[in-house]
N, C-alpha and C positions, 0 to 999 in steps of 0.2 A: 624769304621775301626778301630779295633782295638791301645790303646795307644805308645806302645811295636812297633807297624803298622807304624803308624806317626812316633814316631821319631826315627826307625834308614830310613825312609824315607828321612827326612830331615834330618842327617848325612848325607845321601851320594848323597846329591843334592848340599850339602853346598861345596862352593868357591868362587872363582871370581866372574865366568861369573852365578854363581847360588845372590851371592851378589846383582849383578850390575844390574838383573833382579829385586829383590824385591825392592833394592832403586826407579828405573822405576814403579815396582808399586805402592808401596808409591806414591813416589812425582805425579800417573798422578790420584791417589785417591783424592790428598790432592785437586789437579785440580778441578777435575769433583766437590767436595763437593764447593769447594770457586765462581765454574761456579755455582750454582743452588741456591747455599747464595746471590749473589748478582745479580740475574737473579732475583730473587725472591723478592731484594729488593729495584731494581732499574728500572723490568721493563716498569713499568708506569711513572715513570719521564722518562725516554730515551722514549719511547713511547710519552708520553705528548710533548716532548721539539723537536721529527722528526714530529707529525703534525703541528705544529704551520712553522714548514719549507715545507712539503711540502703540506701541506689543504691537506690531504687527509689520512681519517684515514687507512686503505689498506695497505696502500705505506709505509706508517711510522709502521704499525707491520710487515710490509715482511723486511725489512729494520735493524730492530732491533733481527729480525731472521735469518736475513741473519748474523749479527755481536754475534750473540749466536754462529751460524755453524761456525766462523769462532774461536773464543773462546773453545768451544773444540775438534778444528785442533791442535791451537798451545799450548793453553794453557798448556795443557804436554810435549811438545818437550820444548817449553822456557821459562817457567815457568809462575806464577802468577803474571801483572803486579804493579806495586805499588797501585797507583789507578785504582782500575780494570772497574771502572762504566765511567772512562775519555776512555780508552780505548775504552770501547760496544762503546759511543758516537762517537770516532774519527771513529770507523773503521764505525760503519754504516750511517757519512755524506762519508768517500768514499764513498760507496756503491752506496750511495744519487748521488752523484756530474755522478754516474759513470751513472746508471740508466738514467738521464737525458739527456747525452752526447750520449747515444743509441740509445735513442729516438730522439735525432736532435731538440727537443722541450722544449721551456721555459728555455732557452740560461741564461732570467736573473734570472734566479731560484738556475741553475750551478752557476753564478758568486757570487750571496748571500752565498750559501753556502759552497760554494771552498773560501771564502774570509775568513770563520770562521776556514781553515784548515790549518797548518803545511804550510809553501813556499818546502822546502823542502819532498824529497820522502819518506825517512826513517819513523824508527816506530812512533807512534800517536806519544802526548808529553806524559808523564802518569802523567806530574808533571799539569793539567792544568784540572781545574777544569769547570763541567759540567755547561754549563750557562740556567741560568732561568727556574734553577729547580723550586718553589715553582709554581709559575706562569704556570708554565708545568702541571706539576702533576695537580694542581688546575683545571685549565681549564679541564683537561683530565676528571677528577668525575666527574667537571659541566657537558663535551661532553657525557659518559656515561651518563647520565641521564633526556637527552634532553626527555621537554616533549610530542616531536611528540613516544616516544616509554610506552610501556606495562609495568608495573614493572616488572613484568619476565624481560622482553627483558633487562633491565634496569639492572638488580642485574648479567645477566649471563654474558652483554658487560662487566660492571667492574668489574668481579672478571673475566674477560680475558685481559683486557687490562690496565686494573691498578692492577691488582694485580696478572698478570701474569702466570695463572693457566691454567694447555693446557686445551685443549677441553670436553679431555677424567675426567679427573679430576672434572669438571664442568657438567658432565652430572651425574654422579657416583654422587657429593652430593644431586642434583638433583633430583634422580631415576628417567632420561630418559636414553635413548641408546646413542649415542654420535652419530649417523647422524641425532634424529631429533633435539637434542643442536646445531650441529654443525650448524643447518637449519635456528637455530634462534637469533644464531649469526649472523652469515650470511645475515637475514632479515635486523637487527639492526642496520649493515653498509651499506646497503643498502637501508634504510625506513631517516638514518642520511645524503648522498647522495641527496635526494630526498626533503629533506626540508630543504635541504642547511642550515643544520646547520652551525652560525657560529661558529671560534674555539674561541672562544674572552669569559672572564668572564660576564656572565650577573650583571649590574648594576640595583639598586633600589628595588622595590617590586619581578620584575625576579628574581633577584638572590637568595632574602629572598625563594621567591618560590623555585626554583630550588635549594636548599641550604636546604632544606625542602624536596625534593624529595632525595638528594645523603643522608642523614641518611637514611629518611627513607630506604634507597636502603641498607646501610650498615649493620641497622638492622635487616633488613629480611635475610641477610644472614646470620646472626651470629643465630638467633631464628631457623630459619632451620636444622641447627646445632647442638644448642643448644638442643634442642627438637621437631625430625624430626618431619611432618607430615605424613609422610608413612612410610613404609615400617620394617626392622624385625628389625635394632638399633633403640633407645632409643635419642643416637646420630650421630654425625657425629662431632666428636670432633675438627677434621681438617677446617673442615667448619665453627667453630664456630672462633677458634686460626686466621684464615685467617680474619672473622667479625674482629675481636678486631686488628691487625693487618690495615685495611681501618680508623677505625676508629681514631686512632693513627694518622698514616697520616692525616686524615682530621685537626685534632686537632693541629696538630702541618702546616698545611695549612692556616687555620684559626684561630689562637690564637682568634681575638676579638670575637669571636663570643662564649658567655659561655657556650651553648646546642653543640654544639662539643666537648667542656671537656665535657658538661653534661655525653657525648653518651658512649667517650671514658671513666669517670670510669662506667659509667654503665654496658657496658660490662666485667670490668677489675673485676667487683666484682664478675658477672654470671659468669664471665667465674672461678674465684679460684673456684670452685666449680662442676669445672665442673670430677673428678675423682674420686669426692667423692658420685657423681648424681647414679653410677650405684653398685651394690654388683658382688659379685668374680662366679657369675651366667651372671652376664648382665642386669640383670634386673632393675627395676629403683626401685627406692628409695629417699620419699620422701625430703623434706626439713629440715621439723621438726626429720628427725628420720637417719640425717645423719650425718656420724661422721667429725665432726667440725677442727679433727687433723689433716686429709687431705684436706683441706682447702688451697688455694695457699695462703699462705700470704704474696709475692713478685708482685701476682695480687693484693690483697687489699691493701696493700700502693701503690699501683701507682695506682690504683682505688680514692683512697682516698688524694693522690694530686692532681690527675685531678679534683677531685667533690672541692680541696679548690681553683684550679685555678679557676674555674666557678663562685666559691660563690665570690671570689674578682672581680672578674666582675662585678657579679650581684650590689657588693656594691658600684659602681658607677655609679648604673643607670643601668644600661644593660636587658633587658628583660628577665626571663629565660621561662621557660617551659617546655614538656612531660620529655626531658629526664632529664633535671635536678629535677624536680621533682621523677621519675622513681629509677636516682642513686640516690637522698639522701635516698627512701626506700630501697638500698638493702644495703646502708650504714648500715641502720641499722641493720640487718642480719649479717653484718660482723663485725657487734660490739661487738653483742651480743655471751659470753664463749659461752652459751648455750641455747638450743630454748626455754630454762622454764626463761631466763631471755631475754627473747626479749621485746622491748617495742611496743607492739603490737599497747596501746593506742594510738603514737607518728605515728605511721605508719596508724591508721586510719585516722587521722587531717594530715595527706602528701597523701592520696585517698584521703581525699572530695576536697584537694587543686586541685588532680590531672585533679581531674570530675567534676572539674570547665577549668581550663584549656585547656585539652585535649577531653570530652567527649565522652563518644563513649562504646558500651557493653560490651569490653571485660576489662575495667577499672572497669564499673561494677560491674560484675564479680567478679577480684579482691578487689573490696573496700570488697565485700558483707563477701569474706572472713576476711580480717584488720578487721571488725565492729563483725564477728562472737569470732575471737579470743582474740577480745579489752572488749567488751563490753558484751558476752556471744549466743548462737546459734540462739534464735530469732531476734534478733539486725541484722544477717549475712544478716536472710532469709526475713525481713523487706526492704532490701537494692535489693535483686532476685526479690521479688515477685513488685520493680516498675520497671520492665525489660521485656519488653517485650520479648517473650518467643519466637517469631520468630527471633527478633534479630542478632542473631547467624546461622543464619540457622540449619545445621545436625550435629555442631560442640560435640563432646563429652566433652564440654567446662562446660556448662551451666548444665546438669544434672550428672556429678561429687563432681561441688561444691556442689549442692542444697543437693546430698547423704552426704558429709562431714558435711555437717550440720546436717544434720537429724542424724545420726552417735552421733552428737554431743549434741543433746538436747534429746539423744534415744530411739528413734525411730528408730527403729533397721533394722523393716522389711520393712520399707520405704524407709529408706539406699540402704538395698540391688538391691530391684526395679530399683533404681537410679541408684547406679553402673551396671548393667547388660546393663544397657540403655544404659548408655553413652559405655561400652566398644560395645555393635554391632556398635555404631556410629564411629569410632575411628578404622584409618588405622594403623596405628602402633602400630605390634606386641608386643613388649616390654610394652605396655603401655596398651595393651588389655589385658597380666595375671596381670598386675598390680589392672585393674580395675574387673578383676575375683576374686582373692583374695579378694580385699575388700567386695567383690559382699558377698562370701561363710565365713568371717570370719565375719557382721553385722549377718546375717542368722546366724550360729550358735547359736551370745548372743541374739538372741531375741528371 
């Protein structure tokens, strides 16, 4: 529509009624934004508290959704409450009381939940605070990562009940149909019921094991967003950012563990590169070719602060592990003004320590890259030669890294063949294009 027509239409519509309509629309827009922000930030804590009260993750999620619907209906008219999280909690508790009354069972539950409400029948107390926020959210994260669930189900359930993402959003993130993802989440909930999962924080060795699972799931969520395993897109930034948010939450809820801060630091550092990892055409840009002016300095500062917290705990004698060491590696990249100024010898030493702390084929491949950059291509290839070629299955990682090192050694024909092999193996379209271009460039050089 031409600008003049738009202006004329706006002038004709002006007047008291239209001004009121515009104000109402703005108010509705503001309340919708507030609801979205509150739900994303508080849904995990809300569902966690309700699960503690009802002992049912499904019922807790239903009650939380009922409260969300009530907010969608009421906030545009009444305005955003002073304490949106407390409003949602109180409303959900009221729904819980109604549920138990209708069922005419669990009267003790009704009395327990009822005591947490105000005695009057007026609006919820907007100044009240949501109780047990930290313990409830942490319990819910641990429950979502129960050992009875597969890693894929843990990731999906964590995003659903802790992250507050819809089933559709999760399905799109992992490139599966929404119906399939819904079934996966439903099965996970049933599995927890069948396993009679306790909604309590584990202790001792079990807590350590479960915390490792929690961090692994959050890292899985982030890495799937940072470097998508399949599909047309090189990245899924929303999924990566959700991983960062969950890592921040975990570090806040378990502040005495240096690894939780290490995980947050790692994801903040890596997340700072998101905007620089693709070019204008949406194709991948390798780390050494990225425009570092596009790196997010705020995320780098947050990563540095989290790493300092981890270092402070480590100085007290608390053991650190893979996430702390990976964060220390990422910090070296973040500190280098240019790719040429990267302290590769220090990164190689950190990878040596990581290989001792958390040995595995992926670590070895990355260690080969570091040694190749620090001490020459042949040093990197020596690390790769010690690795069982079958350790990574049909992943494109091993041939891609070997190709990079062969290229650095001047063996361009061999590098081109390896880049081609890696391109055939990948299921990600963006990565395939990058590898095919590198193969062509090596072949033209040879």
